[in-house]
N, C-alpha and C positions, 0 to 999 in steps of 0.2 A: 090386701093381696099378700099371700105367703111367699117368702123367698128363702132359698138356701144359697148363701153367698159367702165370699171372702171379701171383706171390705178392704179397699185400697185407696191410696192417695192418687188422684188423677195425674199428678206430675210424674209419679213413679210408673203409672200405666203407660204414659207417653214414652218414657225411656225404654221400658220393656217391649213395647209394641203391641201389648194386649192387656185386657182385663180378664179376671177369672170368671168362668161361666156361673150363671145364677139360674135358678128355676123360677119362672114367673107363672102364677096361677090366676085364674079368673075366667072370663068368658073365653079367652084364648090362652091355652097353655103352651109355653115354649121355654126352651133353654136359650138364654141370651148372653152374649159377651161382645166385647169390642176388640177389634184387631186392626192393625195398621194397614191401610190401603195405599200401596205405593203409587197407584195411578192418581188418587185424590190427595196424596201426601198428608193424610190425617187418619186418626182412629175412626172406624166406622162400625156401627152396630150390626151384629150378625144374629139372626134368629133361626132356631131349629124347632119347628112346630111339632106339637105332641098330640093334638086333638084327634088324630087318626087312631090313637090307642083308646079303646072304649072305656075300659075299667080304670077308675082313679088310682087304685092300688098298683095296677100294672104301669100306669103313667109315671108314678113316683119312683117305682123300682127301675124303670127304664131310664128315667132322667138322672137318677143317682149314678148309674153305671156310665151313662153318656158323659156326664160332667167329669167323672174321674178320667175317662179316656181322653177327653178334650184337654184337660189340664196337662197330662203327660205330653200330648202332641204339641200344645202351645209352648210348653217349656223347652221342647226340643227344637222349636223354630218353625213349626208348621204355621202356614198362613192360609186361611180359607179363601181370600180374595185372589191370591196368586193361583191357587188350585182351580178356581173358576175361570180365570183369565187364560190359563195355559196348563192343561192337564199334566204335561211332561215336567213342568217346573216343580211339581210335587214329588217327582222321582227323587230318591235319595242320592246324596253325593256319591256314595259307594257304587250305586247302580250306574250312574253316569260315567264314573271312572272305569268300571269294568267294560262298558260299551266302548269307551275310547281305546282301551287296551286291545279289544278285538278288532277295532277299526285299523289301528296302526299295524297290527299283525298282518292283516289282509294287504295293506299297502306294502309291507315288507315282502310278503309272498309274491306279490304281483310285480316286484322290482321297482316300485315307485320310491320306496324309502331305502336308503343304505342301511346296512347292518349296524354301523356305528350310530347313525341317527336314531334308529329304532331303540337301541339299547339306552341311548341318552334320554329319549322321551320317557321310557319306562322308569328309569331311575329318578328323573325329576318329578314325575307324577307320584311315585312312591314316597319321595321325600316330603311332598306337600301333604299327602295323606297321613304320614307319620306325625308331621307337625300339627295337623288338625286334631289328631287323636290325643296329643299331649296338652291341648288347650283345656282350660278349666271348663269352658262350655264349647265343645266342638260343634261345627255346623253339621246339620243332619240332612237337610234338603238342598238340592242343587241350586235353587234360587238364592240361597244364602252365599253362594260363591259369587261375591260381588267385588266391587272396587276396593272397599275397605279390607276385605279378607286378603286380596292379592297384595295390597300395599303393606299390610301388617306382616305378611309372609316375607316380602322382599326386605323389610326392615330387620326381620329375624335373621335372614341370610347375611345381610351386609353388616349390621351393627352388633348383633349378639354372637353370631358365629365368626365374625371378622373375616368373611370371605372377600375376595377381590371385587372391584367394580365390574370386571368382565364377567365373573360368575353371577353377580347380581343381575346384570343385563341379560345374560343367557337365560336365567330363570324368568325374566320378564318376557323374553321372546317366546319361551315355552308357554307361559300363561296366556299370551296373545293367541298362539296356535290352538291351545285347548279351548279358549273362549270362542274362537271362530268355529270350532267343531260343535260347541254347545249351541251356537246360533244356527248353524247349518242343519243340525239334527232337531231343531225346534225345542230344545230345553229352555233356552232363553231368547228374549226378543232382541237384545243388543249385547255387544261385547263388553263384559265388565272390566276388561283391561284398558279400554279406551280412556285416554286422559292421563295415564301413568307413563311418564317419559323415562327413557334410559338415561343414565348418568353419562355425560360427555367424557369420552376417553381421548380427546384431541391432545390434551397436555400430558397424557401418559405415554411413556416410552416403553418399548418392549424390554422386558427384563432379560438382559443379556447373560448368557451362560458360557461365554467363550472359554475354552479350555486352554490353559497356558501351554506353551510349546514344550516345556520340560515334562509336563504331565502327559502330553500326547506321546512323547517318547517312552515314558514309563508304561503307559497303556499298551503300546505296541510290543514292548519287550515282554510284558506280563502275558498277553494273549498269544504271543508267538510260542510261548512255552506251555501255557495252560489250555488254550482252546483256539486253534487256528481257524476253525469253522466259524466261530463267533467273530474272530478278527475279520473274516471276509464280510460278515454282515456290517461291521463297523466301517470297513472300506467302502461298501456300496452306499451307505448313508453319507459318509464324509465326502466322497468324490462324485457320486451320482445323484445325491439328494433324494433317494427313493424313500418314501414314507414307510413306516413299519408295517402297516396293513398291506401295502403294495408288495413289500418284501415277502410277506407271508404267502403271497399268491404268485410270486415269480416262478416260472417254469424254465427248465433248461433250454427249451426250444426258443425262448425269447432272446437268447444270447447269440450274437453272430461274431465269432472270433476273427473271421477273415476281414470283416469290415470294422471290427472293434467297436461294436455298438450293442446297446441293450434296447429292445423294443418293449414298451409298456402299453399293453392294449387298453382301450378306453373302458372296458368292463371292469378292470381292476384299479384304474386311476381314480383319484379322489375327485378330479374335475370332470371325469367322464370322457376326456379327450385322449385319443391315442397319441403317443409321442415316442421319439427315438432319442436317446442320449448317448454320449460318448463314453466308452469304457477305457479308462487310463490303463496303460500297460501294467501298472502295479497290480491292478485287480486281475487282469488276465493271467499274469505269472502265478499269482497265488492260486487261482482256480485250476491251473494246469498242475501245479505242485500237489494239490489236494485230489487230483484225478477226478475232478467234478464231472467232466464230460465223458467219463467211462460209463455213466448212467444213462438210461433212456431219456429222450427229450420231453416226455410227458411228466417226468418227476418234478416235484417241487424242489426248488433249490434249498430251502430251509425247512426240512421236515423235523423228525425227532432228533434231538441233540444238535440241531442246526445243520444236519447232514442231508443230502438229497434223499428223497423218498416219495412214496405214493400218498402219504397222509398229510393233509394240510394242517399245520399247527397254528394255534391262535397267535396273533401278533403280540400278545402280552408276554410271550416268552422272551422277547428281546429286552423289554424294560425290566422284567423280573431278574434276568441274569445280570443285567447292569447293576441293579440295586443290591442283590444278595451275594454277588461274587465280585464284580469289578470294583464298585464303589467301596464295598466293605473291606476288601483285601488291600486295595491301594490307598484306603483312607482318604478318598476324594470327598470334598465338601458337597453338601446337598445341592448346591447350585450347579454342580456338574451332573446334568441329566443325559440320558441316551441321545436325546435330540440336540444336545450341545455339540455333538459331532457334526451335525448339519450346519448349525450356526457357525461353528469354527471353520468348516470347509468353505462355505460361501464367503465368509470374511476374508479368508486366505486367497481365494480365487480373485476376489474383487481387487486385491492389492497387486495382483499379477497380470490380470487380463482385463479386456474392456467389458463394460457392464452388459452389453448385448450378448456376448459369449456366455457370461455367467447366467443371464436371464434364461437363455435357451436351455442350458444344462439343468437349471433348477425348475424348468417348465413353469415359469411365472408368466402371468398374463400381461404384465407390463413392468417397466423398469422400476416404478415406485415400490412395487412389492419386493423386488430384489434389494432395493436401497434400504428397506427397513431392517435387513439383516446386518447392516453395517454400523457398528457403534461409532459414533462420530469422533470419540476420543481415541479410536484405534486407527483412523485413516492417516496414512503417511503421505508426505509430500512426494509428488512425482519428480524423480531425479532428472528427467529430461527437461522439465520446466524450470527446475532450480538453476540450471546452467544456461537457460535461454537468454539470449541477448537480442532484444528487438531493435527496431529502427530508431527509437527515441534516444 
């Protein structure tokens, strides 16, 4: 029996998951090779019959081209048994990723996904694709997106890039969501993320970025001279705890000067719930000084250059200005972030007022969430209790 073959060690074949194709001739002509069958958990012989080609010369020519094509496919990760078991599993990784992008875009358009969530999913998927392309042997087909692939990627994020536990866990959550999509769309039979656990964060404390009092004074003095409109944004974050995306969507009609309140509609709130928070007089006075309410009610509060206008500006403008102007010119440390104003504001209020008052102003769902903003080493003793003289 004539054969055209690449001889290999069976142990090596087991590791690779396939053997190179050979031409077998005799009564039955076929190209044969072995490939790993995940269902049977072993290498299994695959035969592609050639007797339907009448002329011997044509058989040999066809077999030669077929074996070359098979070698390329096998070395890229193709598996004939998975193709037979589930046609979609033979789709490329790139094709599945593109399908997922279209799917989450539709969810965004239909209002199911928030803009931030959509942007985060796109970024995480792109990072996984970029990492795969950087590998010595990147995966080619979607069935290769398995538990080992996900685990290796998470190790890359946490150990090689030295990202935080939270970042690593967020990528695992994304991998789980993507895996569910692959199962729902019948690319895979089961979620490859199953069995990979998040790293516990119970012992991690929120990294506090409380701004010292003298630096708060410096910030106020600086912005009072350089940009009073941005100072207003800092006030609203510090006293009303309005998130930056919510701030970018605030309209003048949401403010009630007579009642001294700010209404935050559910469609712009992070948690989707409408709420009303108190406007301290300090904010109202600054808004009146800046003649904010001389503008129509449908204007955004923070449009171009943080002034009222008809154009909604991206929330990134708040953190960009902080990084490239405030922190740079005041030489603030990196731990002073724009959101440090919120941490500082909640901490300050908790030392002055009861926790329920602060919880409602911060729109927290429960007291535990409010308490997380309080660094335990910054809590001061209650002066009323210090002087308390009980019955004992």
